[in-house]
C-alpha positions in Angstrom: -32.2 27.6 -20.1 -28.3 27.6 -21.4 -27.2 28.7 -18.0 -29.1 26.4 -16.2 -27.6 23.4 -18.3 -24.2 24.8 -18.0 -24.7 24.7 -14.2 -25.9 21.2 -14.4 -22.9 20.0 -16.4 -20.4 21.6 -13.9 -22.2 20.0 -10.9 -22.1 16.5 -12.4 -18.3 17.0 -13.3 -17.5 18.0 -9.9 -19.5 15.4 -8.1 -18.2 12.7 -10.3 -14.6 13.4 -9.4 -14.5 12.2 -5.9 -16.2 8.9 -6.8 -13.5 8.0 -9.4 -10.9 9.0 -6.8 -12.4 6.4 -4.4 -11.7 3.5 -6.8 -7.9 3.8 -6.4 -7.9 1.6 -3.4 -8.5 -2.1 -3.1 -9.6 -1.7 0.4 -13.5 -1.9 0.8 -15.9 0.4 2.4 -15.5 0.0 6.3 -11.9 -1.3 6.0 -8.9 0.7 7.2 -6.3 1.7 4.3 -2.9 1.3 5.9 -1.2 1.6 2.7 -2.2 2.3 -1.0 -0.2 3.1 -4.0 0.0 2.3 -7.8 2.8 0.7 -9.7 4.4 3.3 -12.0 4.1 2.3 -15.6 1.2 -0.2 -15.2 -1.3 1.7 -12.7 -1.9 -1.6 -10.9 -2.9 -0.9 -7.5 -1.2 -2.3 -4.3 -3.1 -1.8 -1.0 -2.7 -2.9 2.4 -6.1 -3.2 4.2 -7.1 -3.9 7.7 -10.2 -3.9 10.0 -8.9 -0.7 12.0 -5.8 1.3 12.0 -5.7 1.0 15.8 -5.4 -2.7 17.2 -6.0 -4.4 13.9 -7.4 -7.9 14.1 -6.5 -8.9 10.7 -4.3 -7.4 7.8 -4.3 -8.1 4.1 -2.1 -7.2 1.1 -4.0 -6.8 -2.2 -3.0 -6.3 -5.6 -4.8 -5.7 -9.0 -7.1 -3.2 -10.8 -9.9 -1.2 -9.5 -12.7 -3.6 -9.2 -10.5 -6.6 -10.2 -8.2 -7.8 -7.4 -5.8 -10.3 -8.7 -3.9 -11.2 -5.6 -4.9 -11.4 -1.9 -2.6 -12.3 0.9 -3.6 -14.0 3.1 -6.9 -15.3 1.9 -8.3 -15.5 5.4 -8.3 -13.0 8.1 -7.5 -15.5 10.9 -3.9 -15.3 12.0 -3.1 -12.8 9.3 -1.1 -10.5 11.5 1.5 -13.2 12.2 2.2 -13.7 8.4 3.7 -10.1 8.1 7.1 -8.6 9.2 7.7 -5.0 9.7 11.3 -3.9 9.6 12.3 -0.2 10.5 15.6 1.8 10.5 15.6 5.4 11.9 18.0 8.1 12.4 17.5 11.8 12.6 15.5 12.9 9.5 15.5 9.5 8.0 13.2 6.7 8.4 13.1 3.3 6.0 10.3 1.0 6.5 9.7 -2.5 5.0 6.7 -4.6 5.1 7.3 -8.2 3.9 5.6 -11.7 3.7 6.3 -14.9 2.0 3.7 -16.5 -0.4 3.9 -19.1 -3.2 7.9 -19.3 -3.0 8.3 -15.6 -3.2 9.1 -12.8 -0.9 7.0 -9.5 -1.4 8.3 -6.6 0.1 6.8 -3.0 0.3 9.5 -0.3 0.9 8.6 3.1 2.2 11.3 5.8 2.9 11.6 9.4 4.0 15.3 10.9 4.0 15.5 14.6 4.5 18.8 14.6 2.7 17.9 12.8 -0.5 15.9 14.0 -3.6 12.9 13.2 -3.7 12.6 13.0 0.0 9.9 10.4 0.0 10.0 7.0 -2.1 8.2 3.7 -2.1 8.6 0.4 -4.1 7.5 -3.0 -4.4 9.9 -6.0 -4.8 9.3 -9.5 -5.4 12.0 -11.9 -4.7 12.3 -15.6 -5.5 12.8 -17.6 -2.1 14.4 -20.4 -4.1 17.4 -18.6 -5.3 17.1 -15.1 -3.7 17.1 -13.4 -7.2 14.9 -10.3 -7.5 11.9 -11.2 -9.8 10.8 -7.4 -10.2 11.2 -4.3 -8.2 8.8 -1.4 -9.1 8.4 2.0 -8.0 5.1 3.1 -6.3 3.3 6.2 -6.4 2.0 6.3 -2.9 -1.7 7.8 -2.5 -1.9 6.9 1.4 -0.1 9.1 4.0 3.8 9.0 4.1 5.2 6.4 6.5 1.6 5.0 7.4 3.1 1.5 7.8 4.5 2.6 11.1 0.9 2.1 12.4 1.5 -1.6 12.2 4.6 -1.5 14.6 2.8 -2.8 17.6 0.5 -5.1 15.6 2.7 -7.3 13.5 6.1 -8.9 14.1 8.9 -6.6 13.6 12.6 -7.1 12.8 15.8 -5.2 12.1 15.9 -3.4 8.8 18.1 -5.8 6.6 18.5 -4.0 3.4 
């Protein structure tokens, strides 16, 4: 009887872990997760969600806690791809990406980089800047949980521009 009880406890623990991991994204079931990370220090989640990874019809930035989305941009799916700009800089063994949008007088930018000559090689951050005076309101390192450089999937789907940082 004790062995049986022990087996049930192990089974419950093992099966509960994936369910907990699934709540680390603000994308819902049936949506494609383009980018996902947590803000270091706060644990807040930053997700970029779409209807598909191939030929997305819409794109949304979401920020908040699991089960409690505090910010969604844009609110409506219609025309959302036109509201984002993807910037890219590439040289051998180096790629810098920036996905940005403007909302409520602020510029939001997700940075993602890979540089084989740096340590650490990969980095991600979220910067929020005032459009009125150009000063940074905040810049926070992100702990990415999505695939590295996944923002490149958006290259043929949103406006693009030269990397300007």
